[in-house]
matplotlib code that plots the C-alpha trace (Angstrom):
import matplotlib.pyplot as plt

x = [0.1, 1.3, 1.2, -0.9, 0.2, -0.8, -4.6, -4.9, -8.0, -9.6, -10.4, -14.5, -13.6, -12.4, -14.8, -17.3, -14.8, -14.6, -18.3, -19.2, -16.2, -18.6, -21.8, -20.7, -19.6, -22.7, -24.5, -22.9, -22.8, -26.1, -26.0, -24.5, -26.7, -29.6, -27.9, -27.2, -31.0, -32.5, -32.7, -32.1, -33.4, -33.6, -32.1, -33.1, -30.3, -30.8, -28.5, -26.3, -23.1, -24.4, -27.5, -29.9, -26.3, -27.3, -26.5, -27.4, -31.4, -32.4, -31.4, -32.0, -32.0, -32.1, -33.0, -37.0, -38.2, -35.0, -33.9, -33.7, -34.6, -34.8, -33.6, -31.0, -31.4, -29.2, -28.1, -28.8, -29.9, -32.5, -36.1, -40.3, -42.9, -41.9, -43.6, -43.3, -44.7, -44.2, -45.4, -46.3, -47.1, -50.5, -50.5, -49.6, -51.5, -50.1, -51.5, -53.9, -51.5, -48.0, -47.1, -43.8, -41.8, -38.5, -37.0, -40.3, -44.1, -46.9, -49.4, -49.4, -52.2, -53.6, -53.7, -55.7, -57.6, -56.9, -53.5, -50.6, -50.2, -49.2, -47.5, -45.8, -46.1, -46.4, -49.3, -50.8, -50.7, -52.0, -49.1, -46.5, -42.7, -39.3, -37.7, -40.1, -40.8, -42.1, -43.4, -41.5, -38.5, -39.7, -41.6, -39.4, -37.5, -39.9, -41.3, -38.2, -39.1, -43.0, -44.1, -47.4, -46.9, -48.5, -48.5, -48.5, -50.8, -49.1, -49.3, -48.6, -47.6, -47.2, -44.4, -44.8, -42.2, -38.5, -34.7, -33.3, -29.6, -27.4, -25.4, -22.6, -24.5, -26.6, -27.8, -28.5, -31.8, -34.1, -33.9, -37.6, -38.6, -41.9, -44.0, -44.7, -42.4, -42.9, -43.3, -40.7, -40.7, -41.5, -39.9, -40.0, -39.8, -40.3, -41.4, -39.8, -42.2, -40.0, -42.7, -46.0, -49.3, -50.5, -47.8, -45.4, -42.1, -42.1, -38.3, -39.2, -36.6, -34.8, -35.0, -31.8, -32.1, -35.4, -35.0, -36.5, -36.9, -35.1, -36.1, -39.5, -41.5, -43.6, -46.1, -49.6, -52.2, -48.7, -49.1, -53.1, -51.9, -49.9, -52.0, -54.3, -52.2, -51.4, -55.2, -55.9, -52.6, -53.4, -57.7, -56.4, -54.2, -56.8, -58.8, -56.4, -56.1, -59.8, -59.8, -57.2]
y = [-0.1, 3.4, 5.5, 8.6, 11.8, 13.2, 14.3, 18.4, 19.1, 22.2, 25.0, 25.6, 29.0, 29.2, 28.9, 30.9, 33.7, 33.9, 33.2, 36.4, 37.9, 37.2, 38.3, 41.4, 42.3, 40.8, 43.1, 46.3, 45.8, 45.8, 48.5, 50.6, 49.8, 50.8, 53.6, 54.5, 53.7, 55.9, 59.5, 62.2, 65.8, 69.1, 71.9, 75.4, 78.4, 82.3, 84.9, 87.1, 86.7, 84.3, 84.4, 80.7, 78.7, 75.6, 76.3, 72.5, 73.8, 75.7, 77.8, 81.7, 84.9, 88.4, 89.5, 89.8, 88.7, 86.3, 87.2, 84.2, 81.0, 77.3, 73.6, 71.4, 67.5, 64.6, 62.4, 64.9, 66.4, 64.4, 65.8, 65.4, 67.7, 70.3, 72.1, 75.3, 75.8, 79.2, 78.7, 81.6, 82.1, 82.0, 84.9, 87.6, 89.3, 88.1, 88.0, 86.1, 84.8, 85.0, 84.9, 83.7, 84.8, 84.4, 80.1, 79.6, 81.5, 79.9, 82.1, 80.2, 80.1, 79.2, 75.0, 74.9, 77.8, 75.4, 76.0, 73.9, 73.3, 69.7, 66.1, 66.2, 68.7, 65.6, 64.6, 67.9, 68.5, 64.8, 63.2, 60.7, 62.5, 61.7, 62.7, 64.2, 67.7, 67.6, 70.9, 71.2, 71.3, 74.7, 76.2, 77.1, 79.2, 81.6, 81.7, 83.4, 85.5, 85.8, 84.4, 85.0, 82.1, 78.8, 77.1, 78.1, 79.3, 77.0, 78.6, 76.3, 76.1, 73.7, 74.4, 71.1, 68.9, 70.0, 69.2, 70.1, 70.5, 68.5, 70.1, 70.7, 73.4, 75.7, 79.2, 78.4, 76.8, 77.6, 81.2, 82.4, 85.4, 86.7, 89.7, 90.4, 90.0, 87.5, 87.8, 87.1, 83.7, 82.7, 79.6, 77.9, 74.4, 72.5, 68.6, 66.6, 63.7, 62.1, 59.0, 59.7, 60.9, 57.4, 56.2, 58.9, 59.2, 62.9, 64.2, 66.6, 69.5, 68.6, 70.7, 72.4, 73.0, 75.6, 79.1, 80.9, 84.6, 86.5, 90.2, 91.6, 92.3, 95.8, 96.2, 95.5, 98.3, 100.7, 102.1, 102.8, 104.3, 106.7, 107.8, 108.6, 110.5, 112.6, 113.1, 113.9, 116.3, 118.7, 118.6, 120.0, 122.7, 123.6, 124.2, 126.5, 128.8, 129.0, 130.4, 132.5]
z = [0.1, -1.1, 2.2, 2.5, 3.5, 6.1, 5.9, 6.3, 7.8, 6.9, 9.9, 9.7, 11.3, 8.1, 5.8, 8.0, 8.0, 3.9, 3.7, 6.5, 4.1, 1.0, 2.5, 3.9, -0.2, -1.4, 1.1, 0.5, -3.0, -3.4, -1.2, -3.3, -6.1, -4.3, -2.9, -7.1, -7.6, -5.1, -5.8, -4.4, -3.9, -5.5, -4.1, -4.3, -6.0, -6.6, -7.7, -5.3, -3.6, -0.5, -1.2, -1.6, 0.4, 2.3, 5.5, 7.2, 7.9, 4.9, 1.7, 2.8, 1.2, 1.9, -1.7, -1.8, -4.0, -4.5, -8.2, -10.9, -8.8, -9.2, -8.5, -9.2, -9.0, -7.8, -10.0, -12.7, -15.4, -14.7, -16.6, -15.2, -14.5, -12.4, -10.1, -7.7, -4.5, -2.4, 1.3, 2.4, 7.2, 7.6, 9.2, 6.3, 4.0, 0.4, -3.2, -4.6, -7.2, -7.4, -11.4, -12.1, -15.5, -16.7, -18.4, -17.0, -16.9, -14.8, -12.1, -8.8, -6.8, -3.4, -3.1, 0.0, 1.4, 5.3, 6.0, 6.4, 10.2, 10.7, 9.2, 6.1, 3.4, 0.3, 2.0, 2.4, -1.3, -1.8, -3.3, -2.9, -2.0, -1.1, 1.0, 3.8, 4.1, 8.3, 8.9, 11.7, 9.6, 7.9, 11.0, 14.2, 11.1, 10.2, 13.8, 14.0, 12.0, 12.8, 15.7, 15.1, 11.8, 13.1, 9.3, 5.8, 2.8, -0.2, -3.8, -6.2, -10.1, -12.9, -15.1, -17.3, -18.3, -17.7, -17.0, -14.3, -13.9, -11.2, -8.8, -10.2, -12.7, -10.5, -11.2, -14.9, -16.2, -14.2, -13.5, -12.1, -10.7, -9.3, -9.9, -6.5, -2.9, -0.1, 3.4, 5.6, 7.1, 3.1, 1.2, -2.0, -2.8, -5.4, -6.6, -9.7, -11.2, -12.8, -14.1, -15.0, -13.9, -13.8, -12.1, -10.4, -8.8, -7.1, -5.9, -3.6, -2.0, 0.4, 3.2, 3.7, -0.3, 0.4, 0.2, 3.0, 2.6, 5.4, 4.2, 5.3, 2.5, 2.1, 5.6, 4.0, 3.6, 4.8, 0.6, 1.6, 4.8, 3.2, 0.8, 3.3, 4.7, 1.9, 0.7, 4.6, 4.8, 1.8, 2.7, 6.2, 3.6, 2.2, 5.0, 6.4, 3.2, 2.8, 6.3, 6.9]

ax = plt.figure().add_subplot(projection="3d")
ax.plot(x, y, z, "-o")
ax.set_aspect("equal")
plt.show()
């Protein structure tokens, strides 16, 4: 008989370690593939040095109304139905509608006579969208500027099929403007439907990418009060001249 060589015993620990490494690799690869297929949110931008810069909470601007504003999408470019929403504090007097002009145009009209005061913005609008936009991500910054606000009225305009740029190409397209100033503490956000009307895939604005208006707009009624003062002052002057 030919002598057999020493039997080599393979450790089950070795197999177990290899299996664990393979499993970890597969899980990591699947997570990486998933991350590549999940759409990141929109981010707002606007014209002016230091304007609409993401500070981790929102993207504030002291230009009122914001000039040449718009949104990017990551990854981008990406196309879909582009909707812009104006969130104005529910204790402020605002125009019935806002006209949007520039690269795209339309009229932002009131979505609901009842203000958004709780929950998620997408749910308030009757859609499903990601990421979530809870009111707690918006109201505190507004209340720091307007303590009387308890929610927002939402005006919306559908600007149609649009291709948004990626985050490395902001301030190019679209470049939008408003016909009226916003109340202090207002936000501009957007949604992009990369799906269809029957099978929507709404991408929301990152909470920190929402444009926050920090500059006060005109005081409601201030123009009328000034006009009334001039009228009264003129009448008094005429009376003094009549009785002199």
